[in-house]
N, C-alpha and C positions, 0 to 999 in steps of 0.2 A: 905249648901254644904255637900257633902258626903265625907267620908274618902277614898281617892284614894291611900293611901300609898302602899297597896298591889298590885296596878296596875303599880307602877313605877319601872323602871329598867334602869340602866346606859347602854348606848349604847355600851360601851366597854366590858360589861359582855359577858360571853360565851353563845352559843346556848344551851348548857346543862343546865346552870343556868336558862335560860329563860324557858326551858321545865319544870324544877322542879317548877318554880313559876306558870306557866300556870296550872299545875296539882293541884294547890291549889283551882281551880274552881272559881276564882274571875272574873266573866264575860267572861273568856276565852280571855282576851285581855290585852296587856301590853303597857304602854306609855313609849317610849324610850327617854331618855334625855341625854344631855351631863353632864359633871362633875358639871356644874353650875346650872343644873336643867332646862335648856332650851329644849323645845320639839324638838326632831329630827325625830321621826317616830313612827309608830304603828307596833305591832307584834301580830299575832294570832296563834293558834295551826295549822291552815291551812297553814299559811306562813311557819312555821317550817317544816311541812311534805313535802311541795313542794320543799323547799330548800334542804332537806336531799335527796329527790329523784333525785335532779339535781346535787348531789355530794358534798353538803356542809358537813362540819365536825362539830362534837359536840364542838370542841375547838375553832371554828370560832367565831368572835365577832358578837354580835347581830346587829350591824350597817351594817354588810355585807348582811343581809337578810331582814331587816325591810322595811316596806312600807313608803317611804318618801313622797309619794303623798297623804297625809292625809288631811281631812277636819276638821277644828276646829271651835269652837264657841268662843264668846267673853265674858269675865267676866262682861263687862258693859251691856250686853244684859240681858233681863229677861229670866228666865228659860223656859218660854213658847216659846220665840223666838228661843232659842237654840234647844228646842225639835222639832221645825218645820224643822230643818235640817235633822232629821232622816227620813229614808224611808226603803223599804224592802231590800235595798242593804247596806245603811249606817246605821249600827245598834248601833254604839258607836261614840260619838263626844267628844273629849277632849275640855275642856274649859280653855282657856289661859288668863293669865293676860297681862298687857302692855309690860312685858319683855319677853313674849313668853313662860312662865313657866306654866305647867298644874296645875291648882288649883282645878279643879272639872271635872266631866264627866257626860254627860247625855247618857242614853242608851235606846234602844228600850223597854227594860223591864219596864222602868218607865211609859210607856203608859199603861202598864198592860193589854195588849191584849194577855193574856196567854191562848193559846189553850190547850186542854187536853193533847196533845202530838204533836210533830213536828219531822219529820225525819231530820237527819243530812246527808248532801250530800257533805261534804267538803273534801273527799278523792280522790280516782282515778276514781270516777264514770264518770265524763265528759270525761276523757282521754280514758277510755275503751269503752264508747259508741261511741266516735268519731272514734275510731279504727274500730268498727263494721261498721259504715257508710262508712268510707274510703275504707274498704275492701269488702263492699256490703254484708256482712254476717249479715243479720238483722232478718231472720226468725228463725225457730226452729232448725236449724243446725248451727254449728260454734264452734270455739274453746272455747268460754266462757262458753258454756253449760257444756262441759266436765270439764273445769277448775273449775267451780263453784261446780259441783257434787263431784269432787275429793277433793276439799278444805273442803267441808262440811263433807265428810266422815272422813277426817283427823282431823278435829276439834273434832269429836266425838270419835276418837281413833280407830275406826273400822267401819264395816258395808258398805253397798252399798247405794248410794244416787241417786235419780232420780228426776229431776226437773219436776214440774207440773205448770199448768196455774194459780192455786190458792190453798189456804189451803183447801177450800171446795172440790175441785176436787181431792186433795190428799187423803182426807178422803173417798170419794166415790170410788176412784180407789182402795184403800186398801180393802174396804169391798167387792167389786166385785171380786178382785183377790183372796180373801179368801173364795169365794164361798157363801157369804151371799146373800139370796134371799127370795122370797115369802114364807111365813109361818114361817120364822125364827124370833127370837127376839134378840135384842141387848140392853144390860143394859147401860144406859147413866145417868150421874148425873143430878139432877133437875135444878141445876144452871150452865148454860153455854150458850154461844151464840147459836142461833138456828141452825147454820150449822151442829152442832154435831148430832142433831136429824134429820134434813132434809135429810142428806145423807142416813140415815137408811131407811127412807120412800122411797127414790128414788130407793133403791134396791128392794123394794117390801116387805121388812121386817118391823117389828114393834119395835119402840123404847120403852123401859120400863124404867121409871124414878125411881131413888132412891135419898134419901135425902143425904145431905152433912154433913161432920164432923164439929162440932161447932168451932174447932180450926183452921184447915187447909182450911175449906170450899171446900174441894175436896171430891170425892166419899167416903161415909161412908161404910166401909167394912162390918159392922154388917148388914146394910140395903141391901147390895149386896147379902148376903147369902139368904135372904128371898125373893129375886126377881127372883131367878133362877127357871125355869120350864123345862120341857122336850123339849120345843121349843127354849130355849136359846142357841145361837151359838157363841156369842161374847160379850165381855165387853169392853166399851170405857172409860177408865179413862181419865179425862180432868185435866191437870195441870193448874188449874184456876188462873188467874191473876199472873202467874209466880211461884206459889208454887207447888212443885211436890206432887203427890198423894203418899200415903203409899203403895208402889208397892209390897212388898214381900207378904203380905197376899192376895192381889188381884191376884197375879200370882199363889199362892198356890191354891186358890179357882178355878181359871181357869184350872189348871192342873187336879184337882180332878174331875171337871165336863166336861173335854175335850172342853174347850172354847178357842177361839182365843182372843188375847188382842191387841186392836188398841189404841195406845197412841195418844191422841189429845194434841199435843205440840204447838199449834198455838201461845200461849201466853207465852211460857216458854223456848225459845231457850237459852241455857246456864245454865238453872236450873239443880240442881243435887240432886239425891237421894242416900244417903249413899256413897257419893264420886263419883258416876257415873252419867254422863249427861243423862238427859231424852231423850227418842227416841229409845233406843235399849234395853229397859227393857222388852218389850212385843214382839209380833210378828212383828209389824211394827209401826214406829212413823211417825206422819204427822205434818208438819210445815206450817206456813203461813208467807208470806212476804208482807202483805198489808202495806200501808204507815204508819200505827200506831204501827207496830210491832217492835221488837228489831232490826232487820235489815229488809230492804225493797227492793223490786224490782218493786214497784208500785202496781202491782197485781202479785201473784205468790205463789208457794208452793214447798214442797219437801216431798218425802216419803223416809224413811230410814229403812233398814232391814239387818239382818245378814243371812237370809234364801235365798240361791241362787235360788232355785226353785220358791219361791215367787217373788223374784226380776225379774225373767224372765217373770212371769205372769203379774207383774206390768208394765213392759216395753211393753209387747204385747198389753195389754188393753189400755195403754196410747197412743200408736201410731196407732190408727184406727184398732187394731187387725190384723195388716199386718205381714206376714211372713218376717223374716230378710233374708231369702234365696231366695225368689221369689218375684219379683216386683208386687205390687198391688194385692197380693194374700192374702185374708182375712181369717184367721184361726178362729177368733171369731168376733162377732159384737162389736168392740171396740169404743174408744172415741178419740177425738182430745183434749187431756189434756196437750199439750206440752207448754213449756215456750219458749219465743223467745231468741235469742242470745243477743239482746239488753238488755232484762231484766236480763239475767244471768250476763252480764257485770256489771250491777249495783250491783247485788247480790254479786259478787266476791269482788268488791271494798268495799262493806259494811262489808262483813265477815272479811276482812283484819283489820277492826277497832273494832271488836266486844268486845275485851278485854277492850278497852277504853270506849266503850258504857256502859258496865256492871260496870266498876269502877265508872263512873260518876253517874250511877243509885244508886250505893251503897252510894255515898256521899249525894245524894239528900234524900235518905231514912233515913240516919242518921240525916240529918237536920230536916226532918219532925218529926221524932220520938222525938228528943230533944225538939222541939217546942210544941208538942201535948201530950206527955206522961203523964203530970200531970194535964190535963184538965179533970175534972170529967164530965162524960157524953159523952166522945169520946173514943172509943176503937180502938187502933191502931192495924194494922195487926200483927198476930203472925207468927213466923217461927219455925217449929218443929226442934228438936235438930239434926235430921238426914237429914235436908234439906238445900239446898242453894236456897233461894227464890230470883228470879231476879226482883220481883216487876214490872211486866209489867205495871200495874197501881196501884199506892199506894191508897188503898181503906180502908177508915175508916168506923166505925159503929157509927152512931149518936143515942144516947139514950135520947130521948126527955124529958122523965120524970125527968132526972137528969140534962141535959144540959139547959133546959128551952126553947129551940126551936127545931123544928123538922128538918129533912133532907132538905125538900123543902125550908124552911125559910133560912137555912144556905146557900144553893146553890144560892138562890136569892140575898142574901146580898153579896156574893162573886162575883156574876155576875155584880152587880152594880159597883164593883171595877175592872172590866175587867178580872176576873179570871173565866175561864171555868171549870166547873165540870160536872160530869154525874152520874146518878144513876147506880148502878150495875145491872147486868142482871136480869130481872124478871124470876120467876120460870117457867120452861117449861110446867109443868102440868096444869097451869092456862091459858095458851095461846090458842086462837081459833084453831090453826093448830094442836094441840096435845091433845085436851080435850078428856075426857073419861077414864082417868087413875085413878085407885083406889090407895090408899096409904096415908100415913101420911108424911108430909114434913115440920115439924115445923122449922127446922134450915134454910132451903132454903127460906121459907116464911119470916122469921124474917130478914135474911140478905138482901133479896130483898127489904124489906120495909124500911130498915134503912141504907143500905150501900151507900157510896158516894165515887166516885173516884176523886182524886185530880190530877192536872197537873203532869205528869211524862213522862220522855222521854230523848232521847239522847242529846237534845239541852238545856234542862232546867238547869240553873246554880244553884249553891248552894245559891246564893243571892236571886234568884227568889223563890226558895223553902222556904227560910227563910221568905221572904215577905208574901208568901201565909200562912205560919204558923202564922205569926204575925197578919195578917188580920183575921184569924179564931179566934185568942185569943181576938182581939178587938171586933169582932161581938158577941161572947158569953159572954163577960164581960160588954157589953154595957147595 
C-alpha cells in the first residue's frame, strides 16, 4: 500500500487549507473524511477553481465544495481489480476498508502510461469555448481574440500582441514583415525544431547555422560573429527547451551590423533574461501554442513587438494583405495566418493559469534534479545565473562511457515501464532539407547524439516525476 497521508483532509477544513495542501503536488487530489476518518468526498484543484468562480469563499468548509459522487475501490480486491476502475475520466480511486475509511489509492499514474507531455484543460477553457458557440463567434473575429492578445501583452508588461494560426506562421509573418527575402541570410542555431529554418527558406532567404553554447545549448555568440556576411539581414535566437539565449551580446552584434532580431520563443513562454520575459528583447518575439507547449490553443501562435510600424505590417500581412480602410482591397499579397475565436478562448483560459503551470514545472524540475544529480554519467540541464529556465522539456545528457548504457538503451528500458521519452532535436546542418552548409558544430552534434527529454508538463505530478527518476536509477544500477 502507498502512503496516502498527504492526500487526506478533514471535510471541515477550510478551502484555503485545501488549496495549500493541493499545492504540495501530491497527485493533485484530496480524500475528504469526517473526524472519524470515514470517506466523505473527493477534491481536486479543478473543483476548487470552479467553486471560487461560483462565489465560494476561502473560509468555507471543504465539505461544501467536495465531490460526494466518488467511485471507490475495495481493500479486499486485488490491486489489478482496483486499477481496472480507472479510465481517461476516473484518474484516481480511493481504496476503502470495511468501515469506509481510505487506506490506499490507485491512480492513473500507476499504469505508467506517461506521455512526454500532456496539456491541462481544467480551467475556463470549456466555459469560454461554449460561449463562442452560443454566440456564434467561431471564426477569426470575436471578443476572445482581442482578449487573448491584450492579456498576452499584459503578461509581458508591454508590447503589442497579434494572434496567428501557429508558431510557424508567427515566425514566417515576422520575417516577411521585416522585409527578409531572396538573397538574404538569417542566422539560426543548429539545434532547434525545423520550423525555425523552414520559414527562412519560405521567404526565399538562406538559413545559416551556428553552433550552440555548451552550457545553455542556445546560440553561441562567438559562432554568431563568424557567420555574418554582407548578405546577413537577421538573426533568430531560439530560447531552446525553455532556456533563454544570452541576448545582450546578440543584440549588440545585431546593432553593429544593422541586423533584425527575431526571437523564437516557441518553447519559452514565461522564461526570463535578466529579469525580463523573453519576446520583447529583439524586434519581434514569436510564440507557439501547440498542444505540447506551456499553454495551448491546439494549434496557434502569437507575435509580440514594441514597434508600432512593424505591428501594422504584421497585421496587414496576417489578414490577406487587406486594407483596414477599404473592403477587399489588397495592399500586399498577404496570408491567412489568423487564429479563430475558439482557439483564442482556449488560449485566454490557459493564460489565466500560466503561473500555476510554471510553478508546477518548477516542482517537477526540482524533483528530477534531486533524483538524478548524483548519477555519474547523467548531466542534468544547467541554468545560467541570469536566466529563468521554464524547462519546456527536462532534457538530460547521457554519457554512455560513464553510465554504462547509451541514450537509446535507457529510452528503451523506460519505455518498457510505460515512460515516454524522446531524443532531442537532431542538428539542422545534417538534415536533407538543409544540407550544404559549411562549419563546425561539435556541441550541437554531441547534444543531439546524447540528449534525452523526460516527461515534463503541466499535468505531471511530483510523484510521477519522482517515479521516473527512480526508474532511471534502477535501470542504470541494474
